[in-house]
VOROVEX-516219 format. One record per residue (C-alpha): residue number from 1; residue in one letter; x, y, z. Coordinates in nm, 4 decimals, decimal comma, padded with zeros to 6 digits. Example, Ala and Ser with C-alpha at 12.3 -4.5 7.8 and 13.67 -1.06 7.14 Angstrom:
SITE pos code        u        v        w
SITE   1    A  01,2300 -00,4500  00,7800
SITE   2    S  01,3670 -00,1060  00,7140
***
This chain:
SITE pos code        u        v        w
SITE   1    M -00,5455 -00,2313  00,6030
SITE   2    V -00,2390 -00,1816  00,8636
SITE   3    R -00,3281  00,1191  01,1072
SITE   4    F -00,0171  00,1480  01,3790
SITE   5    D  00,1262  00,4714  01,5980
SITE   6    H  00,4871  00,4385  01,6606
SITE   7    R  00,4286  00,5861  01,9850
SITE   8    E  00,3004  00,2647  02,1355
SITE   9    P  00,5746  00,0142  02,2540
SITE  10    G  00,4518 -00,2303  01,9049
SITE  11    T  00,5624 -00,5869  01,9352
SITE  12    S  00,7980 -00,6604  02,1520
SITE  13    E  01,1480 -00,7894  02,0349
SITE  14    A  01,1066 -01,1322  02,2979
SITE  15    A  00,8152 -01,1971  02,0899
SITE  16    W  00,9520 -01,2161  01,7310
SITE  17    V  01,2633 -01,4074  01,8662
SITE  18    S  01,0453 -01,6508  02,0011
SITE  19    V  00,8918 -01,7423  01,7288
SITE  20    G  01,2550 -01,7670  01,5363
SITE  21    V  01,3049 -01,4565  01,3284
SITE  22    L  01,6587 -01,5101  01,4318
SITE  23    D  01,6836 -01,8684  01,2972
SITE  24    R  01,3953 -01,9468  01,0672
SITE  25    P  01,4232 -01,7223  00,7774
SITE  26    A  01,6620 -01,8930  00,5199
SITE  27    P  01,9819 -01,7610  00,4544
SITE  28    L  02,0452 -01,4784  00,2471
SITE  29    Q  02,2882 -01,5349 -00,0394
SITE  30    V  02,5234 -01,2253 -00,1297
SITE  31    E  02,8204 -01,3854 -00,2530
SITE  32    Q  02,7666 -01,2574 -00,6119
SITE  33    V  02,6649 -00,8949 -00,5962
SITE  34    D  02,8449 -00,6889 -00,8250
SITE  35    A  02,6747 -00,3591 -00,7254
SITE  36    L  02,4119 -00,2464 -00,4794
SITE  37    V  02,1782 -00,0084 -00,4846
SITE  38    V  01,9510  00,0852 -00,1495
SITE  39    V  01,5997  00,3049 -00,1420
SITE  40    A  01,5001  00,4407  00,1871
SITE  41    A  01,1626  00,6449  00,1897
SITE  42    H  01,3393  00,8604  00,4682
SITE  43    P  01,6357  00,9155  00,6150
SITE  44    D  01,7223  00,6204  00,8617
SITE  45    D  01,5175  00,3566  00,6816
SITE  46    E  01,8469  00,2559  00,5380
SITE  47    S  02,0442  00,2090  00,8863
SITE  48    L  01,7855  00,0186  01,0494
SITE  49    G  01,6534 -00,2036  00,7381
SITE  50    A  01,9647 -00,2483  00,5689
SITE  51    G  02,2595 -00,1234  00,7332
SITE  52    G  02,4150 -00,4797  00,7782
SITE  53    L  02,3634 -00,5395  00,4305
SITE  54    I  02,5222 -00,2099  00,3629
SITE  55    G  02,8328 -00,2548  00,5614
SITE  56    R  02,9133 -00,6271  00,4366
SITE  57    L  02,8859 -00,5366  00,0627
SITE  58    A  03,1158 -00,2114  00,1146
SITE  59    D  03,3634 -00,4308  00,3102
SITE  60    R  03,4039 -00,6297 -00,0159
SITE  61    G  03,4169 -00,3069 -00,2204
SITE  62    V  03,0720 -00,3791 -00,3926
SITE  63    P  02,9803 -00,0191 -00,5164
SITE  64    V  02,7106  00,0948 -00,2891
SITE  65    T  02,4597  00,3481 -00,3896
SITE  66    V  02,1574  00,4858 -00,1235
SITE  67    V  01,8845  00,6715 -00,2615
SITE  68    V  01,6915  00,8627 -00,0072
SITE  69    A  01,3550  00,9984 -00,1825
SITE  70    T  01,2738  01,2428  00,0742
SITE  71    D  01,4165  01,4050  00,3523
SITE  72    G  01,1793  01,2922  00,6371
SITE  73    E  01,0633  01,6663  00,7306
SITE  74    G  00,7387  01,5006  00,8122
SITE  75    S  00,8415  01,3296  01,1262
SITE  76    H  00,8031  01,6752  01,3707
SITE  77    P  00,5700  01,8891  01,1366
SITE  78    D  00,5982  02,1616  01,4454
SITE  79    D  00,9889  02,1999  01,3800
SITE  80    D  01,1149  02,4664  01,1305
SITE  81    L  01,1259  02,2304  00,8181
SITE  82    D  01,3932  02,3463  00,6276
SITE  83    E  01,6484  02,3383  00,9285
SITE  84    L  01,4800  01,9669  01,0136
SITE  85    R  01,5109  01,8951  00,6321
SITE  86    A  01,9080  02,0267  00,6852
SITE  87    V  01,9265  01,7797  01,0089
SITE  88    R  01,8094  01,4694  00,8606
SITE  89    R  02,0284  01,4710  00,5778
SITE  90    R  02,3123  01,5368  00,7923
SITE  91    E  02,2464  01,2568  00,9929
SITE  92    V  02,2150  01,0006  00,6435
SITE  93    A  02,5478  01,1089  00,5770
SITE  94    D  02,7281  01,0597  00,9137
SITE  95    A  02,5170  00,7160  00,9243
SITE  96    L  02,6757  00,6052  00,6172
SITE  97    A  02,9870  00,6972  00,6952
SITE  98    A  02,9909  00,4475  00,9771
SITE  99    L  02,8624  00,1719  00,7191
SITE 100    A  03,0255  00,2245  00,3940
SITE 101    P  03,2369  00,5606  00,3570
SITE 102    A  03,2919  00,5288 -00,0247
SITE 103    A  02,9613  00,4549 -00,0877
SITE 104    R  02,7369  00,6881 -00,3054
SITE 105    L  02,4503  00,9050 -00,1539
SITE 106    V  02,1747  01,0383 -00,3248
SITE 107    L  01,9428  01,2582 -00,1850
SITE 108    L  01,6025  01,3413 -00,3827
SITE 109    G  01,4055  01,5462 -00,1429
SITE 110    L  01,0578  01,4339 -00,2661
SITE 111    P  00,7861  01,5424  00,0129
SITE 112    D  00,7659  01,3140  00,2929
SITE 113    G  00,4021  01,1804  00,2819
SITE 114    G  00,3850  01,2543 -00,0708
SITE 115    L  00,6017  00,9978 -00,3026
SITE 116    R  00,2453  00,8573 -00,3908
SITE 117    E  00,2206  01,1622 -00,5920
SITE 118    H  00,5726  01,1496 -00,7066
SITE 119    R  00,6192  00,8251 -00,8488
SITE 120    A  00,7234  00,9281 -01,1885
SITE 121    Q  01,0364  01,1284 -01,0622
SITE 122    L  01,1310  00,8624 -00,8243
SITE 123    A  01,1102  00,5866 -01,0688
SITE 124    E  01,2879  00,8408 -01,3538
SITE 125    R  01,5863  00,8694 -01,0809
SITE 126    L  01,6246  00,5301 -00,9657
SITE 127    D  01,6281  00,4012 -01,3721
SITE 128    A  01,9016  00,6275 -01,3835
SITE 129    T  02,1126  00,4928 -01,0929
SITE 130    L  02,0620  00,1795 -01,2011
SITE 131    D  02,1956  00,2892 -01,5496
SITE 132    A  02,4846  00,4195 -01,3807
SITE 133    A  02,5273  00,1592 -01,1092
SITE 134    G  02,5588 -00,1682 -01,3433
SITE 135    G  02,4840 -00,0842 -01,7055
SITE 136    P  02,2038 -00,2847 -01,8398
SITE 137    G  02,1573 -00,4506 -01,4601
SITE 138    G  02,1184 -00,8195 -01,4361
SITE 139    P  02,1300 -01,0704 -01,1276
SITE 140    G  02,4626 -00,9525 -01,0157
SITE 141    V  02,2879 -00,5930 -00,9251
SITE 142    V  02,0749 -00,5897 -00,6195
SITE 143    V  01,8156 -00,2941 -00,5361
SITE 144    C  01,6907 -00,3004 -00,1860
SITE 145    A  01,3850 -00,1240 -00,0948
SITE 146    P  01,1266 -00,0663  00,1992
SITE 147    W  00,9010 -00,3859  00,2193
SITE 148    R  00,5513 -00,3127 -00,0015
SITE 149    G  00,3769 -00,4453  00,2788
SITE 150    D  00,5362 -00,2684  00,5674
SITE 151    G  00,2090 -00,0462  00,6229
SITE 152    H  00,3267  00,2944  00,5889
SITE 153    R  00,2497  00,4418  00,2549
SITE 154    D  00,5684  00,5892  00,1621
SITE 155    H  00,7739  00,2723  00,2453
SITE 156    R  00,4705  00,0799  00,0007
SITE 157    V  00,5387  00,2886 -00,3018
SITE 158    A  00,8656  00,3401 -00,2907
SITE 159    G  00,9293 -00,0456 -00,2806
SITE 160    E  00,6399 -00,0561 -00,5752
SITE 161    V  00,8788  00,1733 -00,7724
SITE 162    A  01,1630 -00,0056 -00,6784
SITE 163    A  01,0037 -00,3465 -00,7675
SITE 164    Q  00,9167 -00,2419 -01,0838
SITE 165    V  01,2508 -00,0366 -01,1771
SITE 166    A  01,4513 -00,3833 -01,0828
SITE 167    G  01,2230 -00,5490 -01,3117
SITE 168    R  01,2852 -00,3334 -01,5555
SITE 169    H  01,6304 -00,3681 -01,5349
SITE 170    G  01,6560 -00,7488 -01,4271
SITE 171    A  01,7725 -00,6682 -01,1309
SITE 172    R  01,7629 -00,8804 -00,7903
SITE 173    L  01,5153 -00,7433 -00,5388
SITE 174    L  01,5409 -00,7403 -00,1777
SITE 175    E  01,2971 -00,5725  00,0374
SITE 176    Y  01,3708 -00,4734  00,4052
SITE 177    P  01,0631 -00,4410  00,6391
SITE 178    I  01,1119 -00,2254  00,9603
SITE 179    W  00,7575 -00,1022  01,0247
SITE 180    L  00,6380 -00,5114  01,0041
SITE 181    W  00,8318 -00,5741  01,3628
SITE 182    H  00,6074 -00,2853  01,5472
SITE 183    W  00,2364 -00,3344  01,4231
SITE 184    G  00,2971 -00,7152  01,2856
SITE 185    D  00,1642 -01,0219  01,5076
SITE 186    P  00,4254 -01,3233  01,4747
SITE 187    S  00,1879 -01,5419  01,4172
SITE 188    A -00,0526 -01,3766  01,1881
SITE 189    A -00,1203 -01,5149  00,7951
SITE 190    D  00,0613 -01,1628  00,6447
SITE 191    V  00,4007 -01,1977  00,8269
SITE 192    P  00,5365 -01,3619  00,5196
SITE 193    W  00,7687 -01,6355  00,6822
SITE 194    G  00,8385 -01,8030  00,3355
SITE 195    E  00,9887 -01,5293  00,1667
SITE 196    L  01,1970 -01,4133  00,4728
SITE 197    R  01,5615 -01,4249  00,4216
SITE 198    G  01,8537 -01,3563  00,7576
SITE 199    L  02,1869 -01,2424  00,6971
SITE 200    D  02,3907 -01,3028  00,9970
SITE 201    L  02,5724 -00,9919  01,0758
SITE 202    T  02,9437 -01,0187  01,2674
SITE 203    A  03,0030 -00,8227  01,5602
SITE 204    R  03,1974 -00,5444  01,3659
SITE 205    E  02,8825 -00,5630  01,1118
SITE 206    R  02,6733 -00,4816  01,4625
SITE 207    R  02,8445 -00,2414  01,5664
SITE 208    A  02,8966 -00,0170  01,2758
SITE 209    K  02,5091 -00,0349  01,2017
SITE 210    E  02,4312  00,0904  01,5527
SITE 211    R  02,6005  00,4097  01,5026
SITE 212    A  02,4298  00,4260  01,1826
SITE 213    V  02,1265  00,3910  01,3657
SITE 214    R  02,2475  00,6483  01,6670
SITE 215    S  02,3442  00,9117  01,3666
SITE 216    H  02,0024  00,9329  01,3408
SITE 217    T  02,0025  01,1920  01,6450
SITE 218    S  01,6362  01,3439  01,5347
SITE 219    Q  01,4378  00,9952  01,5227
SITE 220    V  01,6226  00,8262  01,8397
SITE 221    R  01,5968  01,0576  02,1093
SITE 222    P  01,2858  01,3061  02,2068
SITE 223    R  01,2669  01,6139  02,0069
SITE 224    S  01,0374  01,9335  02,0145
SITE 225    G  00,8934  01,7652  02,3269
SITE 226    L  00,7918  01,4678  02,1311
SITE 227    P  00,9142  01,1060  02,2177
SITE 228    A  01,1911  00,9875  01,9613
SITE 229    V  01,0094  00,8351  01,6808
SITE 230    V  01,1919  00,5593  01,7191
SITE 231    G  01,1480  00,3793  02,0534
SITE 232    Q  01,3064  00,1267  02,2526
SITE 233    E  01,1469 -00,1509  02,0848
SITE 234    M  01,2231 -00,0152  01,7572
SITE 235    L  01,5607 -00,0445  01,8327
SITE 236    R  01,5983 -00,3867  01,9902
SITE 237    H  01,4573 -00,4878  01,6238
SITE 238    A  01,7431 -00,2952  01,4717
SITE 239    A  01,9661 -00,4674  01,7235
SITE 240    R  01,9664 -00,7964  01,6119
SITE 241    T  02,2310 -01,0510  01,5248
SITE 242    V  02,0005 -01,1214  01,1938
SITE 243    E  01,9001 -00,8688  00,9640
SITE 244    V  01,5976 -00,9683  00,7946
SITE 245    F  01,4856 -00,8778  00,4573
SITE 246    V  01,1838 -01,0194  00,2021
SITE 247    E  01,2949 -01,1878 -00,1225
SITE 248    A  01,0148 -01,3021 -00,3354
SITE 249    E  01,0919 -01,6176 -00,5851
SITE 250    D  00,9960 -01,4221 -00,8568
SITE 251    A  00,9713 -01,0789 -00,7425
SITE 252    S  00,9359 -00,8542 -01,0666
SITE 253    A  00,5868 -01,1068 -01,1347
SITE 254    G  00,4766 -01,0317 -00,7921
SITE 255    D  00,5352 -00,6917 -00,8405
SITE 256    A  00,3089 -00,7059 -01,1552
SITE 257    A  00,0518 -00,8724 -00,9634
SITE 258    A  00,0485 -00,6459 -00,6854
SITE 259    V  00,0401 -00,2989 -00,8801
SITE 260    G -00,0765 -00,3127 -01,2068
SITE 261    P  00,0386 -00,0924 -01,5150
SITE 262    G -00,2325  00,2221 -01,3740
SITE 263    G -00,0834  00,1936 -01,0319
SITE 264    S -00,3774 -00,0362 -00,9052
SITE 265    L -00,3815 -00,2652 -00,6561
SITE 266    G -00,3405 -00,5991 -00,8031
SITE 267    R -00,4419 -00,9414 -00,7464
SITE 268    D -00,1499 -01,0349 -00,5198
SITE 269    F -00,2458 -00,7748 -00,2625
SITE 270    F -00,5707 -00,9113 -00,2393
SITE 271    D -00,4862 -01,2697 -00,2070
SITE 272    R -00,2356 -01,2429  00,0637
SITE 273    F -00,5273 -01,0304  00,2489
SITE 274    Y -00,8041 -01,2788  00,2038
SITE 275    A -00,5199 -01,5743  00,3128
SITE 276    G -00,6587 -01,7235  00,6142
SITE 277    R -00,9582 -01,4805  00,6646
SITE 278    D -01,3128 -01,5582  00,6413
SITE 279    D -01,4060 -01,1920  00,7094
SITE 280    P -01,1222 -00,9981  00,7080
SITE 281    W -01,2920 -00,6167  00,6877
SITE 282    G -01,5795 -00,7382  00,9382
SITE 283    F -01,8829 -00,7174  00,7630
SITE 284    E -02,0545 -00,9706  00,9273
SITE 285    S -01,9259 -00,8699  01,2720
SITE 286    R -01,9463 -00,4523  01,3022
SITE 287    W -02,2089 -00,2235  01,3673
SITE 288    Y -02,0398  00,0126  01,1535
SITE 289    E -02,0267 -00,1928  00,8895
SITE 290    A -02,3505 -00,2813  00,9122
SITE 291    R -02,5030  00,0639  00,9619
SITE 292    K -02,3085  00,2138  00,6495
SITE 293    R -02,4725 -00,1030  00,4396
SITE 294    A -02,8562  00,0395  00,5822
SITE 295    V -02,7183  00,3991  00,5092
SITE 296    L -02,6404  00,3194  00,1253
SITE 297    L -02,9427  00,0795  00,0616
SITE 298    A -03,1771  00,3922  00,2063
SITE 299    S -02,9930  00,6136 -00,0179
SITE 300    L -03,1056  00,4413 -00,3108
SITE 301    P -03,3585  00,6498 -00,5470
SITE 302    R -03,5943  00,3846 -00,6411
SITE 303    A -03,7610  00,0624 -00,4544
SITE 304    R -03,6364 -00,1774 -00,7373
SITE 305    F -03,3711 -00,2002 -01,0175
SITE 306    R -03,3420 -00,3805 -01,3478
SITE 307    H -02,9547 -00,4793 -01,3504
SITE 308    A -02,7071 -00,4086 -01,0868
SITE 309    L -02,3631 -00,4249 -01,1172
SITE 310    E -02,1282 -00,4369 -00,7760
SITE 311    L -01,7277 -00,3479 -00,7793
SITE 312    G -01,5442 -00,4941 -00,5496
SITE 313    C -01,8528 -00,7414 -00,4125
SITE 314    S -01,6107 -00,9104 -00,1582
SITE 315    T -01,7666 -01,2197 -00,0008
SITE 316    G -02,0969 -01,1070 -00,0794
SITE 317    V -02,2919 -00,9355  00,2307
SITE 318    L -02,4011 -00,6606  00,0295
SITE 319    T -02,4432 -00,7845 -00,2481
SITE 320    Q -02,7163 -01,0248 -00,1000
SITE 321    E -02,9174 -00,7120  00,0310
SITE 322    L -02,8854 -00,5583 -00,3038
SITE 323    A -03,0068 -00,8319 -00,4647
SITE 324    A -03,3728 -00,8176 -00,2412
SITE 325    R -03,4258 -00,5003 -00,4508
SITE 326    C -03,2566 -00,6043 -00,7772
SITE 327    D -03,4493 -00,8063 -01,0725
SITE 328    R -03,0595 -00,9208 -01,1660
SITE 329    I -02,7459 -00,8462 -00,9787
SITE 330    T -02,3820 -00,8984 -01,0815
SITE 331    G -02,1068 -00,9093 -00,8841
SITE 332    V -01,7123 -00,8680 -00,9391
SITE 333    D -01,4128 -00,9141 -00,7788
SITE 334    I -01,0152 -00,9417 -00,8467
SITE 335    A -00,9733 -01,2307 -00,6221
SITE 336    D -01,1070 -01,5933 -00,5773
SITE 337    A -01,1447 -01,6356 -00,2058
SITE 338    P -01,4015 -01,3615 -00,1315
SITE 339    L -01,5715 -01,4849 -00,4298
SITE 340    A -01,5735 -01,8544 -00,3109
SITE 341    S -01,7775 -01,7187  00,0095
SITE 342    A -01,9975 -01,5158 -00,2063
SITE 343    R -02,1141 -01,7945 -00,4216
SITE 344    E -02,2174 -01,9771 -00,0933
SITE 345    R -02,3711 -01,6931  00,0350
SITE 346    L -02,6022 -01,6086 -00,2414
SITE 347    G -02,6243 -01,9305 -00,4905
SITE 348    D -02,8114 -01,8440 -00,8004
SITE 349    D -02,9040 -01,5189 -00,6721
SITE 350    A -02,6185 -01,3411 -00,8273
SITE 351    E -02,3761 -01,3600 -01,0987
SITE 352    L -02,0322 -01,3485 -01,0009
SITE 353    L -01,7336 -01,2852 -01,1637
SITE 354    R -01,3730 -01,2662 -01,1323
SITE 355    L -01,2014 -00,9652 -01,3793
SITE 356    D -00,9226 -00,7556 -01,3203
SITE 357    T -01,0772 -00,4232 -01,4056
SITE 358    P -01,0999 -00,1673 -01,5503
SITE 359    R -00,9441 -00,3777 -01,8459
SITE 360    R -01,1762 -00,6482 -01,8504
SITE 361    W -01,5533 -00,5373 -01,7588
SITE 362    P -01,8567 -00,7572 -01,7324
SITE 363    D -02,0995 -00,7503 -02,0448
SITE 364    G -02,4500 -00,5634 -02,0067
SITE 365    S -02,6016 -00,2394 -01,9169
SITE 366    F -02,6913 -00,1474 -01,5639
SITE 367    D -02,9842  00,0803 -01,3949
SITE 368    L -02,7410  00,0443 -01,0674
SITE 369    V -02,3746  00,0549 -01,0178
SITE 370    V -02,2489  00,0035 -00,7039
SITE 371    L -01,8908  00,1665 -00,5831
SITE 372    S -01,8675  00,0734 -00,2303
SITE 373    E -01,5055  00,0657 -00,0585
SITE 374    V -01,3105 -00,0037 -00,3950
SITE 375    L -01,1931  00,2802 -00,6440
SITE 376    Y -00,9194  00,3826 -00,4090
SITE 377    Y -00,7805  00,0729 -00,5159
SITE 378    Y -00,7210  00,2280 -00,8529
SITE 379    G -00,4772  00,4268 -00,9519
SITE 380    R -00,5447  00,7451 -01,1186
SITE 381    G -00,5436  00,6375 -01,4707
SITE 382    D -00,7378  00,3136 -01,3662
SITE 383    L -00,9806  00,5263 -01,2031
SITE 384    D -01,0756  00,7835 -01,4889
SITE 385    L -01,0624  00,4295 -01,7189
SITE 386    T -01,3416  00,2486 -01,4386
SITE 387    L -01,5672  00,5555 -01,4385
SITE 388    D -01,5780  00,5720 -01,8372
SITE 389    R -01,6323  00,1960 -01,8367
SITE 390    V -01,9427  00,2900 -01,5935
SITE 391    V -02,0976  00,5518 -01,7135
SITE 392    R -02,0830  00,3409 -02,0947
SITE 393    S -02,2296  00,1003 -01,9455
SITE 394    L -02,4969  00,2887 -01,7735
SITE 395    D -02,8941  00,2985 -01,8935
SITE 396    A -02,9917  00,6312 -01,9674
SITE 397    D -03,2429  00,6045 -01,6320
SITE 398    G -02,9684  00,4597 -01,3895
SITE 399    V -02,7744  00,5608 -01,0828
SITE 400    V -02,4138  00,5416 -00,9624
SITE 401    V -02,3853  00,4614 -00,5594
SITE 402    A -01,9989  00,4979 -00,4359
SITE 403    C -01,9402  00,5043 -00,0609
SITE 404    H -01,5620  00,5305  00,0800
SITE 405    W -01,3901  00,5517  00,3928
SITE 406    R -01,2653  00,9188  00,4429
SITE 407    H -00,9074  00,8335  00,6654
SITE 408    E -00,5866  00,7670  00,4708
SITE 409    V -00,4669  00,4108  00,4333
SITE 410    P -00,1078  00,4056  00,3514
SITE 411    E -00,1453  00,0836  00,1276
SITE 412    Y -00,4449  00,2452 -00,1042
SITE 413    P -00,3170  00,4113 -00,4222
SITE 414    L -00,5723  00,6913 -00,3547
SITE 415    G -00,7900  00,8248 -00,0703
SITE 416    G -01,1785  00,8195 -00,0391
SITE 417    D -01,2346  01,2028 -00,0453
SITE 418    E -01,0016  01,2043 -00,3520
SITE 419    V -01,1879  00,9676 -00,5365
SITE 420    H -01,5309  01,1302 -00,4738
SITE 421    D -01,3670  01,4559 -00,5906
SITE 422    V -01,2913  01,3243 -00,9077
SITE 423    L -01,6321  01,1996 -00,9317
SITE 424    R -01,7781  01,5032 -00,8854
SITE 425    S -01,5544  01,6722 -01,1613
SITE 426    R -01,7424  01,4357 -01,4100
SITE 427    T -01,9959  01,6427 -01,6498
SITE 428    D -02,1410  01,3126 -01,7315
SITE 429    L -02,2815  01,2880 -01,3468
SITE 430    A -02,4700  01,4930 -01,1151
SITE 431    V -02,4946  01,4292 -00,7349
SITE 432    Q -02,8182  01,3365 -00,6333
SITE 433    V -02,7616  01,2226 -00,3051
SITE 434    R -02,4731  01,3210 -00,0456
SITE 435    H -02,4000  01,1912  00,2899
SITE 436    E -02,1226  01,2651  00,5020
SITE 437    E -01,9232  01,1725  00,7991
SITE 438    D -01,6542  01,1905  00,9732
SITE 439    D -01,5685  00,8469  00,8677
SITE 440    F -01,7367  00,7591  00,5042
SITE 441    V -01,8804  00,9645  00,2525
SITE 442    L -02,1412  00,8130  00,0134
SITE 443    E -02,2903  01,0025 -00,2970
SITE 444    V -02,5449  00,8943 -00,5330
SITE 445    L -02,4741  01,0182 -00,8741
SITE 446    A -02,7032  00,9996 -01,2363
SITE 447    R -02,7402  01,1240 -01,5771
SITE 448    P -02,7977  01,5208 -01,5717
SITE 449    P -03,0380  01,6832 -01,4383
SITE 450    V -03,1005  01,4899 -01,1530
SITE 451    R -03,4377  01,4920 -00,9835
SITE 452    S -03,5201  01,4152 -00,6510
SITE 453    V -03,7294  01,1110 -00,5381
SITE 454    A -04,0108  01,3674 -00,4615
SITE 455    A -04,0425  01,4947 -00,7916
SITE 456    T -03,9880  01,2186 -00,9570
SITE 457    E -04,3195  01,0692 -00,7838
SITE 458    G -04,4840  01,4227 -00,8312
SITE 459    L -04,4965  01,5398 -00,4633
SITE 460    R -04,3580  01,8658 -00,5704
***
């Protein structure tokens, strides 16, 4: 989970330089490029992240197309949004004129902050753009898009869609980080140093990039009484003598692992997340997590259960507490690292499986299914399939417990409230218990008609 506030100064450029951001990345090879397609989630992404590359290839006569997915109207939500859209469109046109006057600019006008809900439209337009740019594609066509780990939801979605389209066309994929430089810890495991590639910029290219960035006046200067969205430290990151990209050895394979066919986060995402971290969620250290587990356990409508299934069991902290109230428990996770910790914790007290749900599913039936902080990792198609499988494997007297964080996490395909809306919309489940706080919502559901605990025990 990445959280940041653009109003904070963030990680200094001096900190990145001190760990070698200018000379540590391997050189970026761009000698054999036949066409460049740059994808930007918002106007200014193209200049901040790839302005030097655009200028370099345009100067060589390489055809350049820049696809801007949204008009960036979310940067100042209190402005006249139609006017702001027009301003930002003019700014990106001016920026591109500074970098590559002959480049083709494609403005899609999708909703700022809404790319997750418009994946299909973005993919369709990118497919058409690559058809026009390079025919069937091939390694001579380069797709350059926001880095999927950048910590901004629109950046993630734009990067995921671009990776999928590039894979279909056989094109080479480059990704440019922007917000990583703001929120990242240069010494942390989530900086992909091994995949970073550096493009040394000439003085002329740096001047053109600076003009392009400064063309985005609405973002680099205060507006409507608000501080600049792109602050001084972000401008220092953009002014480097080296433009830095992420290039995985097998980008199409990495994307297939990170984002599955149902739009869900895949094993690669969680493998990267757990790398070098024993307790990344703070299950063992945070009172918030301990209290939430206590609320979940107190909400169970029976003292004991025959066989429980926990999806997304992670390191097994909740699994261990559930096991004390179950004759059997099966825990499932997509990643190996947390399951290794869970096996150390639980020993023979639980059956622990690595499965890519929902396409693979544990055998047996269950009278308790626990879905704690897991459903928002699924795309909508996979969420529906998961819930279908949950209900099919649920005993007649079984209950489902769902508990999810309610605040937005840009990396996740869905939000906590969204998945609970889907749960409540099902006709084969009915709500027995609902607990809602600002931070999380918890619901216990069962096959209708449901009975309260008091009614089940004959107290009324």
